[in-house]
N, C-alpha and C positions, 0 to 999 in steps of 0.2 A: 504493500500500500504506500503510495507516494505521500510525501509531506507537502502541505500547503503553506506557502509563505506569503503573508500579506505585505504589500508594498504601497506606501503612500507617497505621492510625489506632489510637492507644492511648487508651482512655477510662478515666480514673481517677476512680471515684466515691469521694470521700473527705470528710474533715472538716477544718475550719479554725478558726482564731481569729486571734490575732496571729501573723503569720508569724515563724518562727524558723529561718532558713536560714543555715547556716554552711558554706561550702565554699571550697576553695582550688584553684588550678590543679594538675593532676596532672603528674608528671614521670616519664619524658620524654613530651612530647605526641606524638600520632600526626600523620602528615602531613595536610594539609588534605583534606577529603572530596572525592572526585571524583564527577561525575555518574554515575548508574547507566547500565548499558547500555540502549539504546533510550530514553534520557531518562527513566529511572525516577526516582521520588521517594518520600519517606516523609512522610506528614502525620500528626501525632500530636495526638490530641484528649484532653485531660485533664479529667475531671469531678471537681470538688471541692466538697463541701458547705461553703459559706461563710457559712451563716446560723445557726450554733450559737454559744452563748456561749463566749468564749475560756477560761473557767475549767472547762469540761466536759472531763474526762479523755478523751484519745483523739480529741478533736474537731479537732485540728490536725495529724493525721497527714499529710495531703496537702501542707500547707505546710512541715512540719518534715522530711518524708522524701521524698515523691514528687517535688515540685518541685525540691528541691536535687539529687536524683539525676538528674533530667532535665537540669538546668542543668549538672551536672558532666559528663554525657555530651556535652552540646552544646559546652561550653568545650573539651573535649579531643577533639572531632571524632570521637566514636563514634556520632553520629547521622548519617544520610544528609543530603545536601544537600536543600534545598527542604522543610524540616520546618515544620509548623504545629502549634501546641499550643492546644487549645480547652478552656477551663475551663467547668464546668457546675455550677450550684448552685441552690438554691431562692430565694436572695436576688436581688432586682433591684438590682444595684449598677452604678455607672458603671465603664467600662473602666479609667479612671484610678485608681479605688479598688482595683480588682482588681490592677492593676500594683503599687500601693503595698503590698498585702498580700504578694504573692509576692516582692517585692524588698527589703522593709524591713530584713531581717537578712542579706542576701547580703554576704559579704566577699570581695573579690578585688582584685588589684593593677591590673587594667585595666578601668576603668569602662565602656569602650566595648563590652566583652563582655556586660555586663548590658544595655546599650542594644540590642545586637543580639539578645539573647535575648528581650527584651520585644517586639521587632518581630514575632516569630513566635508570640506569645501573643494569644489573644482569649478571649471569654467569652460564654456563653449561659446564661440562667436557665431553670429549670423544676423540676417536681416529680418525685418518685421513684415515685409510684404513679398517674400520670396518663398515659394514652395520648397525649393531645395534646402534652404536654411532650416525650415521647420522639420523637414525629413531627416536632416542631419542631427538636429536636436533630439528627435524621437529615437533615432538609432543610438545616440549616446545614453539617453535615459534607459532605454530597453537593455542596453549592454550592462549598465550598472545594476539594474534590477536582476538580470539573469546571473550576474557574477555574485551578487550578495545572496541570492537564492541558493546558488550552488554552494557557497561557503557555509551558509547557515543550515540549509535543508538537505544538502547533498545532491548527487546526480538524480535527475528525474523529478525534482521538487516542482510543484505547481505554483504559479504566481497569481495571487489575487490582488489586482491593481486598484489603487486609488490615486488619482492625480488632481492636485489643486493648483490652478493657474492664477497667480496673483499679478494683476495688471496695474502696477504703479506707473502708469504711462500718461502722457498728454492725450487729450480727447481725439486729436487728429489721427492717432494711430490705433484707437480702440478697435475700430471695425476690422481693418485688415489683420491686426494681430489676433483678435478673437477668432476670425475666420480661419487663419492659418493654423491656430492651435487645434480647432475642431477638426479640420480636414486632415491634419498630418500628425498631431501629437496626442489626440484623444485616445484614451484607453478603451478600446472596443471590448464590451463585456465586463468592464470594470466600473468603478465609480469615479465621476469627474466633477470638479467644482471650479467655477470661474469667479475670482474675487476682483471687483471693479472699484477703483478709487474715484472720488469726486474730482472734477465737477461732472455731474450727470446732465449735461446740456446747459444752455443759458436761458431757456424759457420753455414754455409748454411744447412748442413745436419741435425745437431741437432735441428736447428730452424724448419726445415721442419717436422721432426719427432714430435716435440712438437705441431706444428700447426695441423698436421693430428690427433694426439691424442685428442686435444681439439675439433676439428671439428667432431669427432666421437660422441660427446655428446652435443656439443653446436653449435648453428648457429652463423655465423659471426656477424650478427647484434646484438647478445647478448653479444659479447665479447668486453671488453674495456681494451686494453693494455695501461697501464699507464706509461708515461715517465714524471716525475714531472717537467722537464724543460719546457714542453709545457704549464704548469700552472703558470709559473713565470710571474709577472706583465709586465716586459719589453718585454718578448717574445710575450705575447698576444697583446702588443701594436705595434708590428712590422707591422702587416697587416694594421693597421690604419695609421701608419707613411708612409707606402709605397703607399697605394691605396686611401687615403683620402686627400692627399696633392699633388697638381698638379706639384709643383716645384720638388719634389722628383721623381715623375713618369717620368718627362721629362729627367732626367739625370741618370736613373737607368739602365745603359747598358754599353756595352763594349766601346762605343764611348767616354764615359766620365769617366768611372771607370777603374783604373789601376789594383788594387788588393784588395782583401777582406780578413781580418784575423778574425778568431773567436778563442778567447783565454780563457782557463780555467787554473787558477793558484791557488795552495794551499800552504800555508806556512808550513804545518805540513806533517810529513811522515805517515807511516802506523801505528805507535804508538802501536806496539805489535800485530797487526792484519795482519801482512804480510803473514801469512799462508793462510788466506782467499783470500787476494788480489792476491797472487801469482798464484792462479788458473785462474785468469781472466786477470790481467794486465791492464795498463792504457788505452789501445786501446779499449778493450771490456767494461771497466768500465765507461769510459767517452766519448771517441771519436765516437765510432760506434753508440751510441744512442743519448746522450744529444747534442753534438756538431753537429752531422749530422742532427738532427731534426731542429736545429736552422738554419743550412745552407739551408735546403729546404724552410723555410719560407722566408729567405733573397732572394733566387734565383727564387722562383716560379713565374709563370705568374698570372695575375689577374684572380681569379676564376669567373665563370659565376654568382655565388651568394655566400652568406655566408652559404649555406647549407653544412653540414659536408662532404658529398660525393664530392661535387664540390671542396672544399678546398683540400681534401686528393687526389683527382685525379691529381691536379696540383703538389702536393708534390711528388707523384710517378713519374710523368714525369721528374722531376729534377733528381731523383735518377737513373732512367733508362738512362739518358743522361751522366752519369759519368762512365768512364771506371774503371775496377778493378785496385786497387793500386799495384804498383811494389815496390820492395825494394828501388830502386833509387828515389822513390817519397817521401821517409820518412827519418826522423832522429830519432833514438831511444836513450834514455838515461836511466841511473840508478844512483840514488844519493848515495854518500858516506858520511862519517861523516863530520860535519861542521868543519870549520877551527880551532875553539877552542876546538873541540872534545866534546863539551857539548851535541850535538845532534848526535845520532848514525846513521850509514849508513844503507841502506836497508838490506844488507847481515849481519849486526850486529843484526838484529831482530832474536831472537831464534826460532821464528815460521816460518821463511823463509827457504826453502830447501837450503842446502849447494851448493854454486856455481850457484845459480839461475841466469838466464839471462833475467828474466821477466822485461820488460821496466816499469819504473816509470814515464817516460817522453816520449812523442811522438809529432812530428810535421810532417804533411803530406800535400801535395798539391793535390787538386782535380780540375779537369777540367770539366766544364759543357759544353758539346758539343751541343750547340744549337745557334740559331741566336742571342739571346740576350747576351750570355756570352762567346762566342768563344774567346779564347785567354786570358781570365781573370782568374788568379789563385785564387782559394779559399784555403787559408792556415789555417788549423786547428791545434791548439797547446794546449796541456794539460800536466800537470805535478804536481808532489808532491814535497814537501820539497824545494820550491822555495823562492824567495825574498819577495813575497807578496801574498795575496789572493785576487783574483778578477776574474770576468767573463765579457768579453766585446766583442763587434763586432766593428771592425775598417774598415771603407770603405775609401780607399785612392784613390783620383781622379787623373786624368792625369795632366801632366804639362800644364801650360797656353800656348796656341799656340802664337807665336810671342811675347814672354815675353820681356818687356822693362825695367824690374826692377832688372835684374841681377839674382843672385843665391837666389831664394826664395823657401820656403817650399811649398809642395803640400797642397791643401785643404783636410781635412778629416772629415768624419762624424763618431762619436763614440757613440755607444749605450752601456752604462754601465749597465749590468744586475744586478750585485751585487759586493761589497756593494755600498752604496751611489748611488742609481739608478739615472741615468741621461741620457740625450741626449745632446750632444754638437757638434757644427760645428767649426772646426778650419779654420780660414780664415786670409787673409792678410789685414792689415790696416796701415795707416800712423801714425807714432809716434805723439802724441799731441804736439802742439807748433810750433816753427820755424823750427824744424828738418824736413828733407825730407826722413828720414829713414823709411823703411817698417819693420813691425814686425808681428809676429803671435799672434793672440788673438782668442777669441771664442764667439760664441753665445751659451749661456749655459742654458739649461733647467734642473736644478737640482731639483729633486722631493721634497726634504726636504725643499727647499726654496719656490718653486712655489706652492706646495700643503701642506702648513704648517698645522699640526694637523692630516693629513690623515695618516692612518695606512695601509700599504700594506699587504694584507693577504698572508699567507703561500700558496705555490703552491698546496699543498695537499688539503687545504680548497677549493681552486678554482676548482680543478679537481673533488673532491667529489661532489661539488655543480653541476658541469656540468653533472656528471653521474646521479644525482638525477633528473635532468631536461631531461635526455635522449639525451644530446648534445654530439655527438661523434667527433666533429671537432678537439678537442685537444687530441685525443687518436689515437694510431697507428693501421693502418689496416694491414691485413695479407700480402697483396702484397707489402706494404711498407717495412715490415720486410724482405721479400724475396729479394727485390731489394737492400736493405742496406747491407745484408750479402754477396751478390754477389760482392760488392765493396771491402769488407775487407777480405773475406775468403782466397784468394790466398796469400795475404801478411802474414796473421796470420799463415797459414800452413808453409810458408817458414821460418818465424822467429822461429817457434817452431820445425820444422823438422830439420833445419840446425843449430839450437841453435846459432842464430846470436848474437854476443856480442854487448851489448849497450854501447854507449859512456858514460863515467863516468863524473859526475858533483858534486860539493860540495853542501851539504845541505845549504840552504839559499842564493843560487846564482840564476841567471836568467835561468839556465838550461845548456845543453851541449853547449860548445863554438862554435861548427860548425853550430848551428841554425842561428846565425847572418848572416853568409855567405850564408846559404841555402835560407833564405827569401830575401836577397839582390839580389841573382841571379834571383829570381822570380819577381823582379821589385820593391820591397818595398824600399822606401827611408825614413830613420829614421831622424827625426828632433831632434837632441840632445839638442837644446837650449830651447825647449818648454816643460813645464810640466803642465798638467792640475791638478787642485786641486779643491775640492768641495768649495762651496761658503763660505765666511768668513774665508777662510784659505789662508794665504799669498802665492802668487805664488813664485816658486823657480826660 
């Protein structure tokens, strides 16, 4: 009786430049991997475009994100034994050069782990639109699979193939690359998965064209559309927070909640990469995908189960309950030079087209028209060149009915996604001692204090592991994309068609001045006296 050897191949088509990998061992580590039943193994092949200039934005995604994620999984024993990683690109480079690129920025305490990682990495060069190149790739992968099957299972061992193709590529080559993979590298009779990076189009029409093109070669259950925000630790914790705690479930509706803000802030600007950013803008780059995905998790109903389709069904219902945005629903901004002129403005970037009106800041209000959320504004805000870098969800509750304590602040639940991951509840308490004064304090779950020594994995590690397991709950479905673009497309077409001028704001400030009044009109009440700070940091 022959031995069956399971092989899993992850093919990551991506872009590179100078490697920028930073990772550290996770704690606590898992036990050492054990051989699979029946001498099964996993062979991972990573395709990465290594022949684009390092200054091209997005060109180093594979080296900055994909390889570090694979390395993190490898170091912490989340990959099976007998793994092989195959890099693929158009450049004809020596294997030693390839090793230098994927290891030059790796930081770890035990160099021997890097050495072990490099031993399972190899490289194949080829084009993205040429059948012969993909046939050569397939031959190389098949040879690896057969050799490992022979080594592990002996002569006559059968191979049960799983191949995962990770396309960290610019949209211009999505279609030819996916077609080439299906036609020439697809594991017939095996299991195949195609991971696609954003952007998923620029509006409803382009997204639909891309979806149709992918569907011509791949089945929906084989496609994994990755939005790395769905892999972030705090986003993954949201469902547990909401549906595993009775007190949150009881107050999670329009009766108790006044408004919800989801905020993304970056301290830096485009840093010479404005030409790339200008093609998309802050709405497409951040709001339409990352923040909207967080909104769906915050607003969704309890799914029937934790099955991927049950979860994604509820997310789609939220998106379909949101009407398309209008210009009056949004505030648009663009940063200028800092007050001291040390930081240039957006239009000072030589790569940005002269007179560009592309927003670098956007705030917009979304109304979820269902029984739970009618009348509750969801305010999404995102911007570059602001006063700080952070991502958070802020749930502000209604005023206390029949309040007897005068002018008091509202309760708030804040989920800090990054940095300094935390969940804290702002509430009112009596000042200690003989005073009768009421002040705002917090119940604070700061991760670095509560989970000392624990290392939060990178979002890409989490999502690649989900993909290896075949868990699609944190990946975007085709009808989710369609519903999301229907919300944004009218606004984007109006902004670009009429060249709407964004409001200017200085580098290093909170953003456009009108945002404060915008969210105030939507019901948000700011508590200027309270400032949350991580543990062991004095409160202001």
